[in-house]
N, C-alpha and C positions, 0 to 999 in steps of 0.2 A: 556616494551621496548620503547625506545625513537624513534619516527618516523623520526626525522631529524638528530640526532647525533649518531655516533658510541660510543662505551663504553669509548674510549679514548678522547671523546669530539670533534673529527673531523667530518665534515659533511658527511652524507651518500651520495653516488654518485648522487642520484636523487635530493638531496637537496642543492647541491653546489651552483647553481645559486641563489637560494632563500636566503641562508645564506650570500652570497656575497652581495646581494642587501640590506639585513637588516643591514649589517655592513656599507654599503656605505651611506645609508640615515640616519642612527643613531636612537637612542631610542626616542628622542623627536619627530621626524617625524613619527615614527611608532605609538606613542601615539596620535598624531594629526590625523593620518589617521583612527585610531580606533574611536576617538571621532566623526569625520565626519560621519563615517559609522553608528555609534550608532544613531546619529541624523537623518540620512537618513532613517533608519529603523523605528524610531519613527514617522517621518513625513509621511512615506508611510503607516503607520497603520499596519505593520507586527507584530501581537501580538498573545498571547494565554492567555486564562483566567486561573487564579489560584483561587481555591476555598478555603477560609479560614474563619472559624467562621461564616459559613453560608453566606458569602459575595462573590460576583463575582468580581474579580479585574483583569482588563486587564493588562498584562505585555508585554513590548516590547520583541521581540524575541532576545535571547542572541546570538551574532555573534562574533566569533574570526577571525580577519582578517588574521592571520597567517594560510595559507592553509595546508591541509593534502594532501601530495603527494603520489600517488600510481603509480608505474611504469606501462607502457602500457602493457608489456608482462604479468606481474602479474595480471593486471586487466582483460586481456583476459581469463585467467584461472578462475578468480572469476566469470566473466560473463557466461562462459560456465557451471561452477559448479552450479550457482544459477538456470540457465535454466534447467539443469539436475535434480536438486532437485525438482523444481516445477512440472516438468513432472511426476516424481515419486509420488509426493504428490497428484496430480490430479488423477493418476491411482488408488492410494490407496482410495481416497474419493469415486470415482465411484464404485470401487469394494465393499467397505464397505456398501454402500447403495443398492447394487444389489446382486451379486453372493457370495461375501465374500470368494473368493478363497484363499486369503492370510491367513485367519483363518483356512480354511479346510486343507491347506497344512502345518499348524503348524508353520508358520513364525511369525504370530502376535497373541498374546494371546487373546482369546475371552473375558476373564474377564476384560481386559482393556477397551474394547468397552462398556461392561455393566456398568462400573464405570465412563465412560466419561460424564462430565457435558455438553460437546458441541455436543454430538451425538443427532441428531434429527430424531426420528423414523418416523416423518411425511414426511421425504424425501425418505423413502424406495421406491425403484422401479422407481425413477425419472431418466431420462436421459437428462441432459441439452445439449444444442446445442454444437456440437463438442466434447462432453464428458468432457467438462471443467467446473469445479466448482470454482476453485480459479483462477481468471483472473489476479488479481494484488496481488503480494506478497511483504511484507516488512520484509525481513530477516535481523536480527541483526548480525553483524559480529564483532569479537574482535580479535586483534592480540596479541598472547601470547609471552612470553619471548624468545621462540625459533624462532620467526620471522614469524611463520605460522599464516595465517588467519583461524579462526574457525567460524562456525555458532553457535551463542548463542541461538537463538530461531527463529521460523517461525511465522509470523503474517499474517494470512489468512482470518480472519473474516472481519474486517473493517480497513485494514492497512492505516495509515495516515503519513504525514510528507513530501510528495514530493513537496508541495507548498513552503516549506522552502528551499528545495534544489534549486528550480528554482530562488527564490528571493535571496538566498545567493550568487548564481553565478552572478546575476546581480550586486549586491553590491560589490562583490569581483573584478569584472572587473574595477570598478571605484576606488576601494581602491588600487589595485596593477595592473595597466594597463601594467607595465613593464613585469610582469610574463606571460601575454598572448602573448607577443612578443617573449619571450625566450623559452617558453615551447609549445609543441604541445598538447593542451588541448582538450579533447573530448567534443563536445557540448552537452548540455542538453535541448536546447530551443525547440526541436521538441516533447518533451514529451506529451504536451496536444494534439497535432495533432495526435500522435500515439494512445493516449488514446481514442480520439474521433473515430478513425478508428476501434479500438478494440470493443468499445461499439456498434458502428453501425453494426458490424458483428454479434452481438447477436440478432438483430431484427428478428421477424418472416419473413420467406422467401418471403412472398407476400408484404412486406412493403419496397418499393424502396427508399423512402426518410424518414428514420425513425426519430421520435421525441424522443430525449433523455432528461431525467431529472436527476438532482442530488437530492436525497432525504435526507434531513437533519433533525435532531431532533430540530433544531432551534438555535437562536442566543446565547443561554447560553451554548451550547456545547463547550467543550474545543478545538475542531477542526473546529469550524465554519468559521474561517478565510480561512482554506483550502477549505471547501465546496463552499464558495462564489467565491474564487479564481479560482477553477477548472471550475465551472459552467460558469463564465465569459469568461475564456480563450477558452472554447470549444463552446461558443455560445449556451449553454444548459440552460434550465429553472431550477432555484433553487426552490425546492418545499418542503413543509412540508406535513405530512400525511393527514392533513385536506384539502389539495389542490387536492387530488386525490380521485377517486371513481372507484369501479369495477362495471361494468354494468351487466345486465342480460345475456349478451353474453359472460361473463367471460373475458372481455377485460378491460384494465385500461384506465381511462380517466382523463384528467386534467381540472379543472374548470378554465375557462377564461371569460372575459367580453363578448366574442362572443359566449359563450356556451361551451359545452364539446369538448375537443380535444383528440384524441387517443394518448396514450403514448406507445411507442414500446420498450424502454429500460430504466431501472432504475439503476443508479449508486447509490446504497444505502449506506448511512453512519450511519445506525442504526443496532444495534445488532439483531440477529435472534428473540429473545424472544419478541421484541417490534414491529416487522414489520406487524403482522397480528393478531388482537385480536380474530378473529374467530378460530385461530389454536393454538396460543401461549398464552401469558398473556391477559386475557379477559379485563383487566382494562387499557391496554395500550392506551394512547392518541397520540402516536407518529406514529403508523403504519396505514395501510390501510386495512379495513375489506375486505376479499376476495382475497387479493393479492396472497396468496399461490395457490388458485384455478386458477387464471389467469396464474401464472407461470407454474403450472403443465400441464395446457392445451396447453402450448406453445404459448400463446398469448402475452407474454411480456418476455423480457430478463432481468435478474437481475445479477448484478456484485457487489461483489462476490456472488455466489449463496447461498441461505439458506442452512445451513448444512455444509458448507465448514470448519467451525471451528472445526470439529471433528479431523482434522489434525493439528490444532493450539492448541496443548496441551503439557504441560511440560512432561508428561509421554510418550505420543506418539512420541515426539521428539527423544527419545532414539532409536526408531526403524527405523528412516528415512534412515540411511545407509543400513539397511537390505531391505528396500523398493526399494532403488535404484538398489540393486543387484537382487531382486526378479522380479521387473517389467521391468527393462531396461536391465538386464544382464551386467551391468557395475559396475566398482568400483567408489565410490563417489570421485568427484574432490575436494570437500571441506569437511573436517571432522567436526564432532560435537566436542564440547568442551570436 
């Protein structure tokens, strides 16, 4: 389905001002604005690594200056639908690691859990703060030929990509300032402030001024640009596993030149199997020995929580509409593909 044009080639209602602007400035000007935007992205260092033949090559982030327009009323439904979906997924994760009522009631097949590569038995009996396991979700949407938006998949383990959303918006403002005068565009600038508030809320109750860190696998990770971007925007420390240690008190500490500093919340960008060699892969050099002990003791918050990936599964995905009905008593606002 063409997002901008009807089948007869006429502009869709939401795209009329955009199409008119493109006709007015002409193809040469559009190409020039694209060239300037590409140069800006290159200069700003907005990149992602591509691994080929054992080499790590930084590529500039591809950016199309022609925006994708979504009507405000439609987006309101999408927003409510994604929030609904995430509530149900969190209820499912908490249930699966505790009472497993959804299995006992015959709504979700037990054999799917047994075959799940992302189920972590080490998380059984854990109750994260607020009962939330997946704090950030990166759901992929696709618009079909019928015009309906569908959820293609749910990304709950280590969702990434929001840094490019924020940088894309900044570049888009300079590429097409006219559109920001003609359209009422919802802002995205507050994302890192909201993320910081969310992470702060996960700190142990007695920690009034929590220390937040972003745990990265390192500079060779494909999402390292995002890790450093978010840490800088939030004023958080960007750390690797070797920078952290779990003490005898089952609290997490960060190594600094002044000595050890207590860490209250970890925004982890490392998959479950690598975060704690005491519990998962014993040869992992990316994680922190004892981190699971500290988390289970309630001495550190982790987002997203270990084990959240049990709901980030291509097979489990098919049961999400049933989860919405079972846990929330509602019909899904956004259907699966």
